[in-house]
N, C-alpha and C positions, 0 to 999 in steps of 0.2 A: 325326443328332442333332448340333447345335451346342453346344459347351461353352465356357464363358468363366470367367475368374478372377473370384471375388467380391472385395470390398474386403479381407476377411480373407485370401483367397488371395494377392492382390497383396502384402500385408504379408509373408506367409510367403515368398514368392518373390523379394522385393526384396533379401533378404540375399545376399551372395556365395555361390555354390554351390561345393562341393568346395574351400573354402579353410579351412585348419585354424588354429585359434587356441586359447589357453589360458593362464591365469596361471601354471600349473605345468606347462609343456610336457613335462617328463620324466616326469610322473605321469599327466596327463590332458589331452586335447585334444578339441575339438568342431568339427564341420563340419556343413554342410547338404547332403543329397542329395535331390533331387526335393522341396525345401521342407521336409524333415523333418530333425530333428537326429540326427546320429550321434556317438557318443562312442567314442574310443580310450583306454583306461584300463589301468593296471597291474592285473594280476589280484589280487595280494596282496603284503603286505610280505614274506612268506616267499619269494616268487618275483618279485623286482622287475623281472627281465628279461623276464618273460612278459606279453603284453598281450592284451586282449579288445576286440572291437568290439561295440557295442550299437546297435541300430537298430529302431525301430518295434515294440518288444517282443521282438526276437530278439536273440540273442548268438552270437558265435563266439569261440573262444579258441585260445591256443597259439602266438601270434606272438612270435617273439624279437626284441624291440625295437619301439619305437613306429613307426619308419619302415616296417618290415615290415607292421605292422597297417594304417598308412595306405595303403600300396601296394595292399593287398588290399580296401580299403574300396569302390572302385567295383563290383567283382565281387560283394562281399557285399550291397550295396544292390540290385543287379540280381536276385540270388537271392531276396532277401526279397520284393521286388516281384512277382516270378514266382510265388513261393509264395502270396502274398496273392491274386493274380489267379486262381489255380487254385482258391481256395476259394469264388469266386463262382459260384453256380449259374445256369445259363441258365433 
């Protein structure tokens, strides 16, 4: 089976991958992993040092600092994609 990117897919994948940006970088930053947006964000005002990652409807929390969250982002993205692939029945 040959697969190809559609026009919409090309648009999604043209953006830089795994390059973080945000207007309030100490509160929230976004990046793209496998063409999908991931968010690194402060968990709450009550715990400003704790960050979460959100990706494709999944979340993981407990990172102390945004740098720690971003460092774990590739592994989180892979885990999400593996989880999703295991949900596909043959």
